[in-house]
VOBA-1610 file (N, C-alpha, C; in pm, whole numbers, padded with zeros to 5 digits, always signed):
BEGIN
Met+00084-00118+00000Met+00000+00000+00000Met+00088+00124+00000Ser+00062+00215-00089Ser+00142+00336-00100Ser+00083+00445-00012Asn+00171+00523+00049Asn+00124+00635+00129Asn+00152+00768+00059Ala+00168+00761-00074Ala+00194+00882-00152Ala+00069+00968-00157Asn+00088+01096-00140Asn-00022+01191-00147Asn-00032+01248-00287Val-00153+01263-00336Val-00174+01325-00466Val-00198+01473-00442Leu-00115+01556-00503Leu-00129+01699-00486Leu-00228+01755-00587Pro-00313+01847-00544Pro-00409+01905-00638Pro-00339+01998-00735Leu-00394+02007-00855Leu-00342+02101-00952Leu-00388+02241-00914Val-00304+02338-00940Val-00338+02476-00908Val-00357+02552-01038Asp-00468+02620-01048Asp-00495+02704-01164Asp-00426+02837-01141Pro-00324+02872-01221Pro-00250+02996-01200Pro-00339+03120-01200Ala-00452+03115-01268Ala-00540+03231-01273Ala-00609+03255-01140Thr-00616+03154-01053Thr-00685+03169-00926Thr-00591+03191-00809Val-00462+03196-00835Val-00363+03210-00728Val-00338+03357-00701Ala-00341+03393-00574Ala-00305+03530-00538Ala-00154+03543-00551Pro-00107+03626-00641Pro+00037+03635-00665Pro+00111+03701-00550Cys+00241+03673-00545Cys+00325+03737-00445Cys+00338+03885-00477Cys+00324+03915-00601Cys+00334+04054-00646Cys+00273+04063-00785Pro+00243+04183-00829Pro+00181+04198-00961Pro+00284+04177-01071Pro+00238+04156-01195Pro+00334+04153-01306Pro+00417+04281-01304Leu+00543+04269-01334Leu+00635+04382-01324Leu+00597+04498-01415Thr+00522+04470-01519Thr+00483+04577-01610Thr+00351+04643-01571Glu+00285+04589-01467Glu+00155+04644-01425Glu+00169+04771-01342Arg+00256+04768-01243Arg+00280+04883-01155Arg+00409+04858-01079Pro+00464+04962-01020Pro+00584+04941-00939Pro+00552+04856-00816Leu+00646+04774-00778Leu+00629+04690-00660Leu+00640+04774-00533Thr+00566+04735-00430Thr+00583+04798-00299Thr+00713+04745-00238Ala+00756+04807-00130Ala+00878+04761-00063Ala+00861+04617-00015Glu+00745+04584+00041Glu+00720+04448+00090Glu+00718+04347-00024Glu+00653+04380-00134Glu+00649+04290-00250Glu+00789+04269-00306Ser+00868+04375-00309Ser+01005+04365-00360Ser+01089+04272-00274Glu+01075+04283-00143Glu+01153+04197-00053Glu+01114+04051-00068Arg+00983+04023-00074Arg+00936+03885-00089Arg+00983+03826-00221Thr+00968+03901-00329Thr+01004+03852-00461Thr+01156+03835-00473Ala+01231+03930-00420Ala+01377+03921-00426Ala+01428+03798-00351Ala+01365+03765-00238Ala+01408+03647-00161Ala+01391+03520-00244Met+01281+03511-00319Met+01260+03392-00402Met+01364+03385-00514Phe+01384+03496-00584Phe+01480+03494-00693Phe+01623+03480-00642Lys+01653+03537-00525Lys+01787+03522-00467Lys+01814+03376-00435Ala+01714+03307-00382Ala+01731+03165-00351Ala+01763+03086-00477Leu+01704+03124-00589Leu+01730+03055-00716Leu+01856+03104-00785Gly+01919+03208-00731Gly+02039+03265-00792Gly+02165+03183-00770Asp+02160+03085-00684Asp+02274+02997-00660Asp+02262+02876-00752Pro+02367+02840-00825Pro+02359+02728-00920Pro+02319+02594-00855Val+02368+02566-00735Val+02332+02440-00670Val+02184+02442-00632Arg+02137+02554-00580Arg+01995+02564-00543Arg+01906+02554-00666Leu+01945+02619-00773Leu+01867+02613-00896Leu+01861+02468-00947Arg+01972+02398-00938Arg+01975+02259-00982Arg+01887+02171-00893Leu+01895+02190-00762Leu+01811+02114-00670Leu+01663+02143-00695Phe+01632+02270-00715Phe+01494+02309-00743Phe+01445+02243-00872Ser+01530+02242-00973Ser+01496+02179-01100Ser+01477+02029-01084Leu+01562+01966-01004Leu+01548+01821-00979Leu+01415+01789-00912Val+01376+01869-00816Val+01248+01846-00749Val+01133+01873-00845Ala+01138+01985-00915Ala+01029+02024-01004Ala+01008+01924-01117Ser+01114+01865-01167Ser+01103+01774-01281Ser+01091+01627-01240His+01098+01600-01111His+01092+01462-01064His+00952+01405-01086Glu+00946+01278-01119Glu+00819+01211-01142Glu+00726+01226-01021Gly+00604+01263-01045Gly+00507+01280-00937Gly+00513+01415-00870Gly+00606+01501-00910Gly+00613+01635-00854Gly+00675+01645-00718Glu+00733+01536-00670Glu+00804+01541-00543Glu+00924+01448-00552Ala+01024+01477-00469Ala+01146+01397-00473Ala+01197+01374-00332Cys+01243+01252-00309Cys+01308+01217-00183Cys+01447+01279-00186Val+01492+01327-00073Val+01626+01384-00067Val+01730+01281-00111Cys+01699+01153-00092Cys+01793+01048-00133Cys+01808+01041-00285Asp+01709+01092-00360Asp+01713+01089-00506Asp+01776+01213-00569Ile+01795+01319-00491Ile+01841+01445-00550Ile+01970+01496-00488Ser+02035+01416-00404Ser+02151+01466-00330Ser+02282+01462-00407Asp+02283+01403-00526Asp+02407+01394-00603Asp+02420+01514-00697Val+02456+01629-00639Val+02470+01751-00718Val+02611+01810-00707Gly+02706+01727-00663Gly+02845+01771-00660Gly+02888+01841-00532Val+02802+01840-00430Val+02839+01898-00301Val+02806+01795-00193Ser+02856+01818-00072Ser+02834+01723+00037Ser+02687+01724+00082Gln+02647+01618+00153Gln+02510+01608+00202Gln+02472+01724+00294Pro+02560+01767+00387Pro+02523+01883+00469Pro+02499+02010+00386Thr+02573+02025+00278Thr+02554+02141+00190Thr+02423+02131+00114Val+02387+02009+00071Val+02257+01988+00007Val+02146+02027+00104Ser+02156+01982+00228Ser+02055+02015+00329Ser+02045+02165+00351His+02158+02232+00353His+02161+02378+00368His+02086+02446+00253His+02114+02404+00131His+02050+02466+00015His+01900+02436+00011Leu+01860+02314+00046Leu+01717+02282+00052Leu+01647+02366+00159Lys+01715+02389+00269Lys+01659+02474+00375Lys+01638+02616+00323Lys+01733+02668+00249Lys+01720+02804+00193Lys+01604+02811+00094Leu+01585+02708+00013Leu+01472+02705-00080Leu+01339+02698-00005Lys+01336+02626+00106Lys+01215+02621+00189Lys+01189+02757+00254Gln+01293+02820+00305Gln+01277+02950+00371Gln+01225+03056+00273Ala+01263+03043+00147Ala+01216+03137+00044Ala+01075+03104-00002Gly+01019+02994+00048Gly+00884+02955+00013Gly+00871+02882-00119Leu+00982+02837-00174Leu+00980+02770-00304Leu+00953+02620-00293Leu+00989+02560-00180Leu+00968+02417-00159Leu+00893+02394-00029Thr+00822+02283-00025Thr+00766+02233+00101Thr+00825+02094+00120Ser+00819+02045+00242Ser+00875+01912+00269Ser+00788+01835+00365Glu+00809+01703+00361Glu+00737+01613+00449Glu+00830+01498+00485Arg+00842+01472+00614Arg+00924+01359+00660Arg+00840+01233+00656Arg+00896+01129+00594Arg+00834+00996+00590Arg+00938+00896+00635Gly+00925+00854+00758Gly+01025+00763+00813Gly+01156+00837+00829Thr+01261+00783+00767Thr+01393+00847+00779Thr+01421+00944+00665Trp+01333+00951+00565Trp+01357+01036+00449Trp+01267+01158+00448Val+01316+01262+00384Val+01237+01384+00367Val+01206+01397+00219Tyr+01081+01424+00187Tyr+01036+01442+00050Tyr+01007+01590+00027Tyr+01052+01642-00086Tyr+01036+01783-00120Tyr+00942+01798-00239Arg+00864+01904-00235Arg+00773+01940-00344Arg+00789+02088-00373Val+00771+02123-00500Val+00767+02263-00538Val+00635+02319-00489Glu+00637+02435-00430Glu+00515+02500-00384Glu+00443+02558-00505Pro+00334+02495-00550Pro+00271+02536-00677Pro+00218+02679-00677Ser+00166+02727-00568Ser+00111+02862-00569Ser+00221+02966-00587Val+00336+02941-00530Val+00447+03035-00545Val+00499+03033-00689Met+00508+02915-00746Met+00555+02906-00885Met+00460+02978-00979Ala+00331+02960-00958Ala+00232+03028-01042Ala+00246+03179-01028Ala+00266+03225-00906Ala+00279+03369-00883Ala+00407+03424-00947Met+00518+03350-00936Met+00642+03396-00998Met+00628+03400-01149Gly+00560+03300-01204Gly+00538+03297-01348Gly+00456+03416-01395Arg+00353+03450-01317Arg+00270+03566-01352Arg+00348+03695-01342Thr+00441+03702-01248Thr+00523+03823-01230Thr+00603+03851-01357Leu+00654+03747-01420Leu+00739+03763-01537Leu+00664+03744-01670Ala+00539+03702-01664Ala+00465+03664-01785Ala+00455+03774-01889Ala+00445+03896-01848Ala+00427+04005-01945Ala+00546+04015-02041Trp+00665+03975-01995Trp+00782+03982-02082Trp+00796+03860-02171Ala+00717+03758-02147Ala+00727+03636-02224Ala+00657+03648-02360Thr+00581+03751-02380Thr+00508+03765-02506Thr+00582+03850-02605
//
């Protein structure tokens, strides 16, 4: 019997964004700080790689045991995953001795909407 949880799909149109699209209006100081923290967390190559491994992993979640081979030590992997969680980009769940990470879908939808105006 599997204890895997099925995560609901999030409609990006219904998600309250962290901030408005950059072309809509200037960001407030609070919106700028929140958004900068997310992008700063992704500004490190190891963190970006870990984030990509989790996001692209089958089922939308990854065990730390499956994503720890990124060229740095295990304590460094844990540090980077912690930073991604603190920025609100990942959530985690402990199952036995392993921790499973998921991309926070509402944050991703909001970040996508922030940059969407430039994608056209």
